[in-house]
CHARMM internal coordinates of N, CA and C (Angstrom, degrees):
IC EDIT
DIST 1 N 1 CA 1.4517
DIST 1 CA 1 C 1.5277
ANGL 1 N 1 CA 1 C 108.44
DIST 1 C 2 N 1.3048
ANGL 1 CA 1 C 2 N 116.03
DIHE 1 N 1 CA 1 C 2 N 136.13
DIST 2 N 2 CA 1.4626
ANGL 1 C 2 N 2 CA 120.26
DIHE 1 CA 1 C 2 N 2 CA 177.54
DIST 2 CA 2 C 1.5264
ANGL 2 N 2 CA 2 C 109.12
DIHE 1 C 2 N 2 CA 2 C -91.02
DIST 2 C 3 N 1.3152
ANGL 2 CA 2 C 3 N 116.23
DIHE 2 N 2 CA 2 C 3 N 129.01
DIST 3 N 3 CA 1.4615
ANGL 2 C 3 N 3 CA 121.63
DIHE 2 CA 2 C 3 N 3 CA 177.91
DIST 3 CA 3 C 1.5214
ANGL 3 N 3 CA 3 C 108.41
DIHE 2 C 3 N 3 CA 3 C -94.20
DIST 3 C 4 N 1.3204
ANGL 3 CA 3 C 4 N 115.77
DIHE 3 N 3 CA 3 C 4 N 126.71
DIST 4 N 4 CA 1.4632
ANGL 3 C 4 N 4 CA 121.65
DIHE 3 CA 3 C 4 N 4 CA 178.75
DIST 4 CA 4 C 1.5227
ANGL 4 N 4 CA 4 C 107.79
DIHE 3 C 4 N 4 CA 4 C -122.46
DIST 4 C 5 N 1.3072
ANGL 4 CA 4 C 5 N 116.09
DIHE 4 N 4 CA 4 C 5 N 121.27
DIST 5 N 5 CA 1.4645
ANGL 4 C 5 N 5 CA 121.24
DIHE 4 CA 4 C 5 N 5 CA 178.59
DIST 5 CA 5 C 1.5314
ANGL 5 N 5 CA 5 C 108.66
DIHE 4 C 5 N 5 CA 5 C -81.65
DIST 5 C 6 N 1.3138
ANGL 5 CA 5 C 6 N 117.50
DIHE 5 N 5 CA 5 C 6 N 130.54
DIST 6 N 6 CA 1.4618
ANGL 5 C 6 N 6 CA 120.78
DIHE 5 CA 5 C 6 N 6 CA 175.05
DIST 6 CA 6 C 1.5264
ANGL 6 N 6 CA 6 C 109.02
DIHE 5 C 6 N 6 CA 6 C -71.44
DIST 6 C 7 N 1.3183
ANGL 6 CA 6 C 7 N 115.82
DIHE 6 N 6 CA 6 C 7 N 162.58
DIST 7 N 7 CA 1.4667
ANGL 6 C 7 N 7 CA 119.53
DIHE 6 CA 6 C 7 N 7 CA 176.75
DIST 7 CA 7 C 1.5267
ANGL 7 N 7 CA 7 C 110.61
DIHE 6 C 7 N 7 CA 7 C -59.79
DIST 7 C 8 N 1.3296
ANGL 7 CA 7 C 8 N 116.78
DIHE 7 N 7 CA 7 C 8 N -40.14
DIST 8 N 8 CA 1.4687
ANGL 7 C 8 N 8 CA 120.54
DIHE 7 CA 7 C 8 N 8 CA 179.19
DIST 8 CA 8 C 1.5286
ANGL 8 N 8 CA 8 C 110.77
DIHE 7 C 8 N 8 CA 8 C -63.52
DIST 8 C 9 N 1.3302
ANGL 8 CA 8 C 9 N 117.14
DIHE 8 N 8 CA 8 C 9 N -40.22
DIST 9 N 9 CA 1.4638
ANGL 8 C 9 N 9 CA 120.83
DIHE 8 CA 8 C 9 N 9 CA 179.19
DIST 9 CA 9 C 1.5304
ANGL 9 N 9 CA 9 C 110.63
DIHE 8 C 9 N 9 CA 9 C -65.13
DIST 9 C 10 N 1.3189
ANGL 9 CA 9 C 10 N 116.28
DIHE 9 N 9 CA 9 C 10 N -39.74
DIST 10 N 10 CA 1.4734
ANGL 9 C 10 N 10 CA 119.87
DIHE 9 CA 9 C 10 N 10 CA 177.61
DIST 10 CA 10 C 1.5252
ANGL 10 N 10 CA 10 C 110.67
DIHE 9 C 10 N 10 CA 10 C -63.85
DIST 10 C 11 N 1.3298
ANGL 10 CA 10 C 11 N 115.93
DIHE 10 N 10 CA 10 C 11 N -41.91
DIST 11 N 11 CA 1.4744
ANGL 10 C 11 N 11 CA 119.35
DIHE 10 CA 10 C 11 N 11 CA 177.67
DIST 11 CA 11 C 1.5274
ANGL 11 N 11 CA 11 C 110.67
DIHE 10 C 11 N 11 CA 11 C -63.03
DIST 11 C 12 N 1.3289
ANGL 11 CA 11 C 12 N 116.24
DIHE 11 N 11 CA 11 C 12 N -42.35
DIST 12 N 12 CA 1.4681
ANGL 11 C 12 N 12 CA 119.58
DIHE 11 CA 11 C 12 N 12 CA 179.20
DIST 12 CA 12 C 1.5172
ANGL 12 N 12 CA 12 C 111.29
DIHE 11 C 12 N 12 CA 12 C -62.96
DIST 12 C 13 N 1.3105
ANGL 12 CA 12 C 13 N 117.13
DIHE 12 N 12 CA 12 C 13 N -40.67
DIST 13 N 13 CA 1.4590
ANGL 12 C 13 N 13 CA 120.88
DIHE 12 CA 12 C 13 N 13 CA 178.04
DIST 13 CA 13 C 1.5238
ANGL 13 N 13 CA 13 C 110.37
DIHE 12 C 13 N 13 CA 13 C -62.24
DIST 13 C 14 N 1.3184
ANGL 13 CA 13 C 14 N 116.11
DIHE 13 N 13 CA 13 C 14 N -41.81
DIST 14 N 14 CA 1.4647
ANGL 13 C 14 N 14 CA 120.58
DIHE 13 CA 13 C 14 N 14 CA 178.58
DIST 14 CA 14 C 1.5247
ANGL 14 N 14 CA 14 C 110.67
DIHE 13 C 14 N 14 CA 14 C -64.83
DIST 14 C 15 N 1.3287
ANGL 14 CA 14 C 15 N 116.72
DIHE 14 N 14 CA 14 C 15 N -41.01
DIST 15 N 15 CA 1.4673
ANGL 14 C 15 N 15 CA 121.26
DIHE 14 CA 14 C 15 N 15 CA 179.15
DIST 15 CA 15 C 1.5235
ANGL 15 N 15 CA 15 C 110.67
DIHE 14 C 15 N 15 CA 15 C -63.30
DIST 15 C 16 N 1.3319
ANGL 15 CA 15 C 16 N 116.45
DIHE 15 N 15 CA 15 C 16 N -42.77
DIST 16 N 16 CA 1.4703
ANGL 15 C 16 N 16 CA 120.60
DIHE 15 CA 15 C 16 N 16 CA 177.22
DIST 16 CA 16 C 1.5203
ANGL 16 N 16 CA 16 C 109.48
DIHE 15 C 16 N 16 CA 16 C -59.98
DIST 16 C 17 N 1.3283
ANGL 16 CA 16 C 17 N 116.16
DIHE 16 N 16 CA 16 C 17 N -47.17
DIST 17 N 17 CA 1.4667
ANGL 16 C 17 N 17 CA 120.43
DIHE 16 CA 16 C 17 N 17 CA 179.82
DIST 17 CA 17 C 1.5278
ANGL 17 N 17 CA 17 C 111.23
DIHE 16 C 17 N 17 CA 17 C -59.08
DIST 17 C 18 N 1.3175
ANGL 17 CA 17 C 18 N 116.12
DIHE 17 N 17 CA 17 C 18 N -50.27
DIST 18 N 18 CA 1.4626
ANGL 17 C 18 N 18 CA 119.84
DIHE 17 CA 17 C 18 N 18 CA -176.13
DIST 18 CA 18 C 1.5208
ANGL 18 N 18 CA 18 C 112.26
DIHE 17 C 18 N 18 CA 18 C -63.05
DIST 18 C 19 N 1.3209
ANGL 18 CA 18 C 19 N 116.72
DIHE 18 N 18 CA 18 C 19 N -37.57
DIST 19 N 19 CA 1.4667
ANGL 18 C 19 N 19 CA 120.34
DIHE 18 CA 18 C 19 N 19 CA 179.48
DIST 19 CA 19 C 1.5273
ANGL 19 N 19 CA 19 C 110.98
DIHE 18 C 19 N 19 CA 19 C -65.72
DIST 19 C 20 N 1.3220
ANGL 19 CA 19 C 20 N 117.04
DIHE 19 N 19 CA 19 C 20 N -48.01
DIST 20 N 20 CA 1.4651
ANGL 19 C 20 N 20 CA 120.50
DIHE 19 CA 19 C 20 N 20 CA -179.51
DIST 20 CA 20 C 1.5226
ANGL 20 N 20 CA 20 C 110.77
DIHE 19 C 20 N 20 CA 20 C -67.76
DIST 20 C 21 N 1.3328
ANGL 20 CA 20 C 21 N 116.83
DIHE 20 N 20 CA 20 C 21 N -36.29
DIST 21 N 21 CA 1.4596
ANGL 20 C 21 N 21 CA 121.53
DIHE 20 CA 20 C 21 N 21 CA -177.10
DIST 21 CA 21 C 1.5218
ANGL 21 N 21 CA 21 C 113.00
DIHE 20 C 21 N 21 CA 21 C -64.52
DIST 21 C 22 N 1.3120
ANGL 21 CA 21 C 22 N 117.42
DIHE 21 N 21 CA 21 C 22 N -19.41
DIST 22 N 22 CA 1.4664
ANGL 21 C 22 N 22 CA 119.64
DIHE 21 CA 21 C 22 N 22 CA 176.38
DIST 22 CA 22 C 1.5270
ANGL 22 N 22 CA 22 C 110.93
DIHE 21 C 22 N 22 CA 22 C -58.67
DIST 22 C 23 N 1.3263
ANGL 22 CA 22 C 23 N 116.18
DIHE 22 N 22 CA 22 C 23 N -32.48
DIST 23 N 23 CA 1.4645
ANGL 22 C 23 N 23 CA 120.81
DIHE 22 CA 22 C 23 N 23 CA 179.92
DIST 23 CA 23 C 1.5168
ANGL 23 N 23 CA 23 C 113.47
DIHE 22 C 23 N 23 CA 23 C -106.84
DIST 23 C 24 N 1.3385
ANGL 23 CA 23 C 24 N 116.33
DIHE 23 N 23 CA 23 C 24 N -30.06
DIST 24 N 24 CA 1.4591
ANGL 23 C 24 N 24 CA 119.37
DIHE 23 CA 23 C 24 N 24 CA -176.69
DIST 24 CA 24 C 1.5269
ANGL 24 N 24 CA 24 C 111.14
DIHE 23 C 24 N 24 CA 24 C -155.09
DIST 24 C 25 N 1.3202
ANGL 24 CA 24 C 25 N 116.77
DIHE 24 N 24 CA 24 C 25 N 94.29
DIST 25 N 25 CA 1.4676
ANGL 24 C 25 N 25 CA 119.40
DIHE 24 CA 24 C 25 N 25 CA 178.81
DIST 25 CA 25 C 1.5356
ANGL 25 N 25 CA 25 C 112.84
DIHE 24 C 25 N 25 CA 25 C -57.84
DIST 25 C 26 N 1.3164
ANGL 25 CA 25 C 26 N 116.76
DIHE 25 N 25 CA 25 C 26 N -37.05
DIST 26 N 26 CA 1.4673
ANGL 25 C 26 N 26 CA 119.58
DIHE 25 CA 25 C 26 N 26 CA -179.59
DIST 26 CA 26 C 1.5277
ANGL 26 N 26 CA 26 C 111.17
DIHE 25 C 26 N 26 CA 26 C -65.92
DIST 26 C 27 N 1.3243
ANGL 26 CA 26 C 27 N 117.25
DIHE 26 N 26 CA 26 C 27 N -43.68
DIST 27 N 27 CA 1.4528
ANGL 26 C 27 N 27 CA 120.78
DIHE 26 CA 26 C 27 N 27 CA 179.26
DIST 27 CA 27 C 1.5320
ANGL 27 N 27 CA 27 C 110.42
DIHE 26 C 27 N 27 CA 27 C -67.29
DIST 27 C 28 N 1.3135
ANGL 27 CA 27 C 28 N 116.98
DIHE 27 N 27 CA 27 C 28 N -35.75
DIST 28 N 28 CA 1.4703
ANGL 27 C 28 N 28 CA 120.58
DIHE 27 CA 27 C 28 N 28 CA 177.59
DIST 28 CA 28 C 1.5220
ANGL 28 N 28 CA 28 C 110.14
DIHE 27 C 28 N 28 CA 28 C -60.12
DIST 28 C 29 N 1.3148
ANGL 28 CA 28 C 29 N 117.26
DIHE 28 N 28 CA 28 C 29 N -43.17
DIST 29 N 29 CA 1.4619
ANGL 28 C 29 N 29 CA 120.71
DIHE 28 CA 28 C 29 N 29 CA 178.76
DIST 29 CA 29 C 1.5183
ANGL 29 N 29 CA 29 C 111.12
DIHE 28 C 29 N 29 CA 29 C -65.97
DIST 29 C 30 N 1.3290
ANGL 29 CA 29 C 30 N 116.73
DIHE 29 N 29 CA 29 C 30 N -38.78
DIST 30 N 30 CA 1.4746
ANGL 29 C 30 N 30 CA 119.69
DIHE 29 CA 29 C 30 N 30 CA 177.79
DIST 30 CA 30 C 1.5199
ANGL 30 N 30 CA 30 C 110.90
DIHE 29 C 30 N 30 CA 30 C -62.09
DIST 30 C 31 N 1.3343
ANGL 30 CA 30 C 31 N 117.26
DIHE 30 N 30 CA 30 C 31 N -38.67
DIST 31 N 31 CA 1.4636
ANGL 30 C 31 N 31 CA 120.31
DIHE 30 CA 30 C 31 N 31 CA 178.94
DIST 31 CA 31 C 1.5293
ANGL 31 N 31 CA 31 C 110.96
DIHE 30 C 31 N 31 CA 31 C -65.05
DIST 31 C 32 N 1.3179
ANGL 31 CA 31 C 32 N 116.10
DIHE 31 N 31 CA 31 C 32 N -44.04
DIST 32 N 32 CA 1.4676
ANGL 31 C 32 N 32 CA 120.32
DIHE 31 CA 31 C 32 N 32 CA 177.97
DIST 32 CA 32 C 1.5253
ANGL 32 N 32 CA 32 C 109.56
DIHE 31 C 32 N 32 CA 32 C -61.57
DIST 32 C 33 N 1.3216
ANGL 32 CA 32 C 33 N 116.78
DIHE 32 N 32 CA 32 C 33 N -43.18
DIST 33 N 33 CA 1.4643
ANGL 32 C 33 N 33 CA 120.59
DIHE 32 CA 32 C 33 N 33 CA 178.70
DIST 33 CA 33 C 1.5250
ANGL 33 N 33 CA 33 C 111.29
DIHE 32 C 33 N 33 CA 33 C -61.84
DIST 33 C 34 N 1.3231
ANGL 33 CA 33 C 34 N 116.49
DIHE 33 N 33 CA 33 C 34 N -40.83
DIST 34 N 34 CA 1.4652
ANGL 33 C 34 N 34 CA 120.73
DIHE 33 CA 33 C 34 N 34 CA -179.71
DIST 34 CA 34 C 1.5340
ANGL 34 N 34 CA 34 C 110.69
DIHE 33 C 34 N 34 CA 34 C -64.19
DIST 34 C 35 N 1.3268
ANGL 34 CA 34 C 35 N 115.50
DIHE 34 N 34 CA 34 C 35 N -45.11
DIST 35 N 35 CA 1.4723
ANGL 34 C 35 N 35 CA 119.03
DIHE 34 CA 34 C 35 N 35 CA -179.68
DIST 35 CA 35 C 1.5224
ANGL 35 N 35 CA 35 C 112.17
DIHE 34 C 35 N 35 CA 35 C -66.42
DIST 35 C 36 N 1.3161
ANGL 35 CA 35 C 36 N 117.12
DIHE 35 N 35 CA 35 C 36 N -43.11
DIST 36 N 36 CA 1.4616
ANGL 35 C 36 N 36 CA 119.25
DIHE 35 CA 35 C 36 N 36 CA -178.96
DIST 36 CA 36 C 1.5281
ANGL 36 N 36 CA 36 C 111.51
DIHE 35 C 36 N 36 CA 36 C -70.08
DIST 36 C 37 N 1.3290
ANGL 36 CA 36 C 37 N 117.81
DIHE 36 N 36 CA 36 C 37 N -35.48
DIST 37 N 37 CA 1.4630
ANGL 36 C 37 N 37 CA 118.55
DIHE 36 CA 36 C 37 N 37 CA 177.91
DIST 37 CA 37 C 1.5225
ANGL 37 N 37 CA 37 C 110.71
DIHE 36 C 37 N 37 CA 37 C -68.28
DIST 37 C 38 N 1.3229
ANGL 37 CA 37 C 38 N 117.30
DIHE 37 N 37 CA 37 C 38 N -34.15
DIST 38 N 38 CA 1.4728
ANGL 37 C 38 N 38 CA 120.31
DIHE 37 CA 37 C 38 N 38 CA 176.90
DIST 38 CA 38 C 1.5236
ANGL 38 N 38 CA 38 C 110.00
DIHE 37 C 38 N 38 CA 38 C -65.70
DIST 38 C 39 N 1.3185
ANGL 38 CA 38 C 39 N 117.32
DIHE 38 N 38 CA 38 C 39 N -36.26
DIST 39 N 39 CA 1.4636
ANGL 38 C 39 N 39 CA 119.27
DIHE 38 CA 38 C 39 N 39 CA 178.20
DIST 39 CA 39 C 1.5299
ANGL 39 N 39 CA 39 C 110.58
DIHE 38 C 39 N 39 CA 39 C -67.18
DIST 39 C 40 N 1.3181
ANGL 39 CA 39 C 40 N 117.33
DIHE 39 N 39 CA 39 C 40 N -32.08
DIST 40 N 40 CA 1.4675
ANGL 39 C 40 N 40 CA 119.96
DIHE 39 CA 39 C 40 N 40 CA 176.00
DIST 40 CA 40 C 1.5237
ANGL 40 N 40 CA 40 C 110.60
DIHE 39 C 40 N 40 CA 40 C -66.75
DIST 40 C 41 N 1.3204
ANGL 40 CA 40 C 41 N 116.16
DIHE 40 N 40 CA 40 C 41 N -37.60
DIST 41 N 41 CA 1.4642
ANGL 40 C 41 N 41 CA 120.59
DIHE 40 CA 40 C 41 N 41 CA 177.54
DIST 41 CA 41 C 1.5323
ANGL 41 N 41 CA 41 C 110.31
DIHE 40 C 41 N 41 CA 41 C -63.38
DIST 41 C 42 N 1.3252
ANGL 41 CA 41 C 42 N 116.94
DIHE 41 N 41 CA 41 C 42 N -37.78
DIST 42 N 42 CA 1.4630
ANGL 41 C 42 N 42 CA 120.92
DIHE 41 CA 41 C 42 N 42 CA 176.94
DIST 42 CA 42 C 1.5282
ANGL 42 N 42 CA 42 C 109.86
DIHE 41 C 42 N 42 CA 42 C -60.25
DIST 42 C 43 N 1.3269
ANGL 42 CA 42 C 43 N 116.41
DIHE 42 N 42 CA 42 C 43 N -38.34
DIST 43 N 43 CA 1.4563
ANGL 42 C 43 N 43 CA 120.00
DIHE 42 CA 42 C 43 N 43 CA 178.93
DIST 43 CA 43 C 1.5208
ANGL 43 N 43 CA 43 C 112.52
DIHE 42 C 43 N 43 CA 43 C -61.74
DIST 43 C 44 N 1.3188
ANGL 43 CA 43 C 44 N 116.65
DIHE 43 N 43 CA 43 C 44 N -35.81
DIST 44 N 44 CA 1.4628
ANGL 43 C 44 N 44 CA 121.47
DIHE 43 CA 43 C 44 N 44 CA -179.93
DIST 44 CA 44 C 1.5279
ANGL 44 N 44 CA 44 C 111.33
DIHE 43 C 44 N 44 CA 44 C -82.53
DIST 44 C 45 N 1.3323
ANGL 44 CA 44 C 45 N 116.48
DIHE 44 N 44 CA 44 C 45 N -39.12
DIST 45 N 45 CA 1.4595
ANGL 44 C 45 N 45 CA 122.21
DIHE 44 CA 44 C 45 N 45 CA -177.94
DIST 45 CA 45 C 1.5273
ANGL 45 N 45 CA 45 C 109.93
DIHE 44 C 45 N 45 CA 45 C -124.83
DIST 45 C 46 N 1.3227
ANGL 45 CA 45 C 46 N 118.59
DIHE 45 N 45 CA 45 C 46 N 74.09
DIST 46 N 46 CA 1.4588
ANGL 45 C 46 N 46 CA 121.46
DIHE 45 CA 45 C 46 N 46 CA -172.98
DIST 46 CA 46 C 1.5277
ANGL 46 N 46 CA 46 C 114.95
DIHE 45 C 46 N 46 CA 46 C -63.01
DIST 46 C 47 N 1.3076
ANGL 46 CA 46 C 47 N 118.06
DIHE 46 N 46 CA 46 C 47 N -22.08
DIST 47 N 47 CA 1.4622
ANGL 46 C 47 N 47 CA 119.91
DIHE 46 CA 46 C 47 N 47 CA 179.70
DIST 47 CA 47 C 1.5267
ANGL 47 N 47 CA 47 C 112.68
DIHE 46 C 47 N 47 CA 47 C -94.72
DIST 47 C 48 N 1.3264
ANGL 47 CA 47 C 48 N 116.94
DIHE 47 N 47 CA 47 C 48 N 9.73
DIST 48 N 48 CA 1.4642
ANGL 47 C 48 N 48 CA 120.19
DIHE 47 CA 47 C 48 N 48 CA -176.96
DIST 48 CA 48 C 1.5191
ANGL 48 N 48 CA 48 C 113.26
DIHE 47 C 48 N 48 CA 48 C -72.81
DIST 48 C 49 N 1.3139
ANGL 48 CA 48 C 49 N 117.66
DIHE 48 N 48 CA 48 C 49 N -23.01
DIST 49 N 49 CA 1.4682
ANGL 48 C 49 N 49 CA 120.29
DIHE 48 CA 48 C 49 N 49 CA 178.78
DIST 49 CA 49 C 1.5156
ANGL 49 N 49 CA 49 C 111.06
DIHE 48 C 49 N 49 CA 49 C -80.88
DIST 49 C 50 N 1.3146
ANGL 49 CA 49 C 50 N 114.74
DIHE 49 N 49 CA 49 C 50 N 163.02
DIST 50 N 50 CA 1.4652
ANGL 49 C 50 N 50 CA 118.77
DIHE 49 CA 49 C 50 N 50 CA 178.08
DIST 50 CA 50 C 1.5210
ANGL 50 N 50 CA 50 C 109.83
DIHE 49 C 50 N 50 CA 50 C -85.17
DIST 50 C 51 N 1.3174
ANGL 50 CA 50 C 51 N 115.64
DIHE 50 N 50 CA 50 C 51 N 152.00
DIST 51 N 51 CA 1.4601
ANGL 50 C 51 N 51 CA 120.87
DIHE 50 CA 50 C 51 N 51 CA 175.63
DIST 51 CA 51 C 1.5207
ANGL 51 N 51 CA 51 C 107.41
DIHE 50 C 51 N 51 CA 51 C -67.56
DIST 51 C 52 N 1.3279
ANGL 51 CA 51 C 52 N 116.81
DIHE 51 N 51 CA 51 C 52 N 134.54
DIST 52 N 52 CA 1.4636
ANGL 51 C 52 N 52 CA 121.25
DIHE 51 CA 51 C 52 N 52 CA 179.00
DIST 52 CA 52 C 1.5274
ANGL 52 N 52 CA 52 C 107.95
DIHE 51 C 52 N 52 CA 52 C -73.27
DIST 52 C 53 N 1.3443
ANGL 52 CA 52 C 53 N 117.56
DIHE 52 N 52 CA 52 C 53 N 115.74
DIST 53 N 53 CA 1.4599
ANGL 52 C 53 N 53 CA 119.63
DIHE 52 CA 52 C 53 N 53 CA -174.18
DIST 53 CA 53 C 1.5247
ANGL 53 N 53 CA 53 C 114.20
DIHE 52 C 53 N 53 CA 53 C -62.33
DIST 53 C 54 N 1.3173
ANGL 53 CA 53 C 54 N 117.89
DIHE 53 N 53 CA 53 C 54 N -28.96
DIST 54 N 54 CA 1.4675
ANGL 53 C 54 N 54 CA 120.65
DIHE 53 CA 53 C 54 N 54 CA -179.19
DIST 54 CA 54 C 1.5261
ANGL 54 N 54 CA 54 C 112.61
DIHE 53 C 54 N 54 CA 54 C -66.33
DIST 54 C 55 N 1.3243
ANGL 54 CA 54 C 55 N 117.08
DIHE 54 N 54 CA 54 C 55 N -24.95
DIST 55 N 55 CA 1.4613
ANGL 54 C 55 N 55 CA 120.93
DIHE 54 CA 54 C 55 N 55 CA -177.73
DIST 55 CA 55 C 1.5254
ANGL 55 N 55 CA 55 C 112.95
DIHE 54 C 55 N 55 CA 55 C -97.34
DIST 55 C 56 N 1.3162
ANGL 55 CA 55 C 56 N 117.02
DIHE 55 N 55 CA 55 C 56 N -27.81
DIST 56 N 56 CA 1.4636
ANGL 55 C 56 N 56 CA 122.90
DIHE 55 CA 55 C 56 N 56 CA 177.41
DIST 56 CA 56 C 1.5239
ANGL 56 N 56 CA 56 C 113.71
DIHE 55 C 56 N 56 CA 56 C 55.13
DIST 56 C 57 N 1.3131
ANGL 56 CA 56 C 57 N 116.46
DIHE 56 N 56 CA 56 C 57 N 31.46
DIST 57 N 57 CA 1.4615
ANGL 56 C 57 N 57 CA 121.22
DIHE 56 CA 56 C 57 N 57 CA 172.02
DIST 57 CA 57 C 1.5251
ANGL 57 N 57 CA 57 C 107.52
DIHE 56 C 57 N 57 CA 57 C -129.36
DIST 57 C 58 N 1.3107
ANGL 57 CA 57 C 58 N 115.64
DIHE 57 N 57 CA 57 C 58 N 141.57
DIST 58 N 58 CA 1.4566
ANGL 57 C 58 N 58 CA 120.17
DIHE 57 CA 57 C 58 N 58 CA -174.87
DIST 58 CA 58 C 1.5082
ANGL 58 N 58 CA 58 C 115.90
DIHE 57 C 58 N 58 CA 58 C -67.88
DIST 58 C 59 N 1.3350
ANGL 58 CA 58 C 59 N 117.02
DIHE 58 N 58 CA 58 C 59 N -16.68
DIST 59 N 59 CA 1.4644
ANGL 58 C 59 N 59 CA 119.17
DIHE 58 CA 58 C 59 N 59 CA -177.39
DIST 59 CA 59 C 1.5266
ANGL 59 N 59 CA 59 C 113.05
DIHE 58 C 59 N 59 CA 59 C -79.40
DIST 59 C 60 N 1.3237
ANGL 59 CA 59 C 60 N 118.33
DIHE 59 N 59 CA 59 C 60 N -20.09
DIST 60 N 60 CA 1.4666
ANGL 59 C 60 N 60 CA 120.75
DIHE 59 CA 59 C 60 N 60 CA -179.32
DIST 60 CA 60 C 1.5213
ANGL 60 N 60 CA 60 C 107.58
DIHE 59 C 60 N 60 CA 60 C -100.08
DIST 60 C 61 N 1.3197
ANGL 60 CA 60 C 61 N 115.38
DIHE 60 N 60 CA 60 C 61 N 115.45
DIST 61 N 61 CA 1.4629
ANGL 60 C 61 N 61 CA 121.51
DIHE 60 CA 60 C 61 N 61 CA -175.69
DIST 61 CA 61 C 1.5247
ANGL 61 N 61 CA 61 C 109.93
DIHE 60 C 61 N 61 CA 61 C -129.44
DIST 61 C 62 N 1.3318
ANGL 61 CA 61 C 62 N 114.93
DIHE 61 N 61 CA 61 C 62 N 168.55
DIST 62 N 62 CA 1.4586
ANGL 61 C 62 N 62 CA 119.91
DIHE 61 CA 61 C 62 N 62 CA 178.04
DIST 62 CA 62 C 1.5152
ANGL 62 N 62 CA 62 C 109.73
DIHE 61 C 62 N 62 CA 62 C -148.57
DIST 62 C 63 N 1.3146
ANGL 62 CA 62 C 63 N 114.80
DIHE 62 N 62 CA 62 C 63 N 152.79
DIST 63 N 63 CA 1.4614
ANGL 62 C 63 N 63 CA 122.05
DIHE 62 CA 62 C 63 N 63 CA 174.46
DIST 63 CA 63 C 1.5139
ANGL 63 N 63 CA 63 C 107.74
DIHE 62 C 63 N 63 CA 63 C -128.92
DIST 63 C 64 N 1.3087
ANGL 63 CA 63 C 64 N 115.23
DIHE 63 N 63 CA 63 C 64 N 155.29
DIST 64 N 64 CA 1.4569
ANGL 63 C 64 N 64 CA 122.14
DIHE 63 CA 63 C 64 N 64 CA -179.84
DIST 64 CA 64 C 1.5234
ANGL 64 N 64 CA 64 C 108.37
DIHE 63 C 64 N 64 CA 64 C -119.70
DIST 64 C 65 N 1.3274
ANGL 64 CA 64 C 65 N 117.03
DIHE 64 N 64 CA 64 C 65 N 102.49
DIST 65 N 65 CA 1.4684
ANGL 64 C 65 N 65 CA 119.46
DIHE 64 CA 64 C 65 N 65 CA 179.03
DIST 65 CA 65 C 1.5278
ANGL 65 N 65 CA 65 C 110.74
DIHE 64 C 65 N 65 CA 65 C -70.49
DIST 65 C 66 N 1.3160
ANGL 65 CA 65 C 66 N 116.74
DIHE 65 N 65 CA 65 C 66 N 86.98
DIST 66 N 66 CA 1.4698
ANGL 65 C 66 N 66 CA 122.74
DIHE 65 CA 65 C 66 N 66 CA -177.05
DIST 66 CA 66 C 1.5156
ANGL 66 N 66 CA 66 C 109.95
DIHE 65 C 66 N 66 CA 66 C -52.19
DIST 66 C 67 N 1.2941
ANGL 66 CA 66 C 67 N 118.75
DIHE 66 N 66 CA 66 C 67 N 145.41
DIST 67 N 67 CA 1.4649
ANGL 66 C 67 N 67 CA 129.18
DIHE 66 CA 66 C 67 N 67 CA 1.34
DIST 67 CA 67 C 1.5257
ANGL 67 N 67 CA 67 C 112.81
DIHE 66 C 67 N 67 CA 67 C -94.61
DIST 67 C 68 N 1.3009
ANGL 67 CA 67 C 68 N 116.98
DIHE 67 N 67 CA 67 C 68 N 28.22
DIST 68 N 68 CA 1.4592
ANGL 67 C 68 N 68 CA 120.62
DIHE 67 CA 67 C 68 N 68 CA -176.16
DIST 68 CA 68 C 1.5246
ANGL 68 N 68 CA 68 C 112.57
DIHE 67 C 68 N 68 CA 68 C -75.18
DIST 68 C 69 N 1.3132
ANGL 68 CA 68 C 69 N 117.45
DIHE 68 N 68 CA 68 C 69 N 146.64
DIST 69 N 69 CA 1.4623
ANGL 68 C 69 N 69 CA 119.77
DIHE 68 CA 68 C 69 N 69 CA 174.06
DIST 69 CA 69 C 1.5255
ANGL 69 N 69 CA 69 C 111.26
DIHE 68 C 69 N 69 CA 69 C -80.17
DIST 69 C 70 N 1.3272
ANGL 69 CA 69 C 70 N 117.11
DIHE 69 N 69 CA 69 C 70 N -12.41
DIST 70 N 70 CA 1.4623
ANGL 69 C 70 N 70 CA 121.46
DIHE 69 CA 69 C 70 N 70 CA -179.11
DIST 70 CA 70 C 1.5227
ANGL 70 N 70 CA 70 C 110.02
DIHE 69 C 70 N 70 CA 70 C -80.95
DIST 70 C 71 N 1.2978
ANGL 70 CA 70 C 71 N 115.94
DIHE 70 N 70 CA 70 C 71 N 167.45
DIST 71 N 71 CA 1.4594
ANGL 70 C 71 N 71 CA 120.18
DIHE 70 CA 70 C 71 N 71 CA 175.92
DIST 71 CA 71 C 1.5154
ANGL 71 N 71 CA 71 C 110.12
DIHE 70 C 71 N 71 CA 71 C -139.53
DIST 71 C 72 N 1.3093
ANGL 71 CA 71 C 72 N 114.76
DIHE 71 N 71 CA 71 C 72 N 161.21
DIST 72 N 72 CA 1.4620
ANGL 71 C 72 N 72 CA 121.76
DIHE 71 CA 71 C 72 N 72 CA 174.95
DIST 72 CA 72 C 1.5191
ANGL 72 N 72 CA 72 C 106.64
DIHE 71 C 72 N 72 CA 72 C -109.01
DIST 72 C 73 N 1.3045
ANGL 72 CA 72 C 73 N 116.86
DIHE 72 N 72 CA 72 C 73 N 118.31
DIST 73 N 73 CA 1.4617
ANGL 72 C 73 N 73 CA 121.58
DIHE 72 CA 72 C 73 N 73 CA 176.99
DIST 73 CA 73 C 1.5149
ANGL 73 N 73 CA 73 C 108.17
DIHE 72 C 73 N 73 CA 73 C -100.84
DIST 73 C 74 N 1.3362
ANGL 73 CA 73 C 74 N 115.96
DIHE 73 N 73 CA 73 C 74 N 142.76
DIST 74 N 74 CA 1.4589
ANGL 73 C 74 N 74 CA 119.59
DIHE 73 CA 73 C 74 N 74 CA -178.79
DIST 74 CA 74 C 1.5198
ANGL 74 N 74 CA 74 C 110.44
DIHE 73 C 74 N 74 CA 74 C -153.69
DIST 74 C 75 N 1.3020
ANGL 74 CA 74 C 75 N 114.68
DIHE 74 N 74 CA 74 C 75 N 163.87
DIST 75 N 75 CA 1.4641
ANGL 74 C 75 N 75 CA 121.32
DIHE 74 CA 74 C 75 N 75 CA 178.93
DIST 75 CA 75 C 1.5136
ANGL 75 N 75 CA 75 C 108.47
DIHE 74 C 75 N 75 CA 75 C -119.52
DIST 75 C 76 N 1.3245
ANGL 75 CA 75 C 76 N 116.89
DIHE 75 N 75 CA 75 C 76 N 135.79
DIST 76 N 76 CA 1.4603
ANGL 75 C 76 N 76 CA 121.02
DIHE 75 CA 75 C 76 N 76 CA -179.55
DIST 76 CA 76 C 1.5129
ANGL 76 N 76 CA 76 C 110.54
DIHE 75 C 76 N 76 CA 76 C -94.42
END
COOR INIT
IC SEED 1 N 1 CA 1 C
IC BUILD
């Protein structure tokens, strides 16, 4: 499966980076790396995320790149 980041998702990733980088540029980069590597895993294992209960359809899934409170939502 090919993972394509939406423009909004790219902006959100940049916002996360910029916010964390105010205190720790190195940690900000690690967070971006963690999120992007998790998206690569989704490409290899698209069913690895849980079904989003609010949507109740199997095509909308999400993963939680621990220990982050954020999640990556995607459609298969």
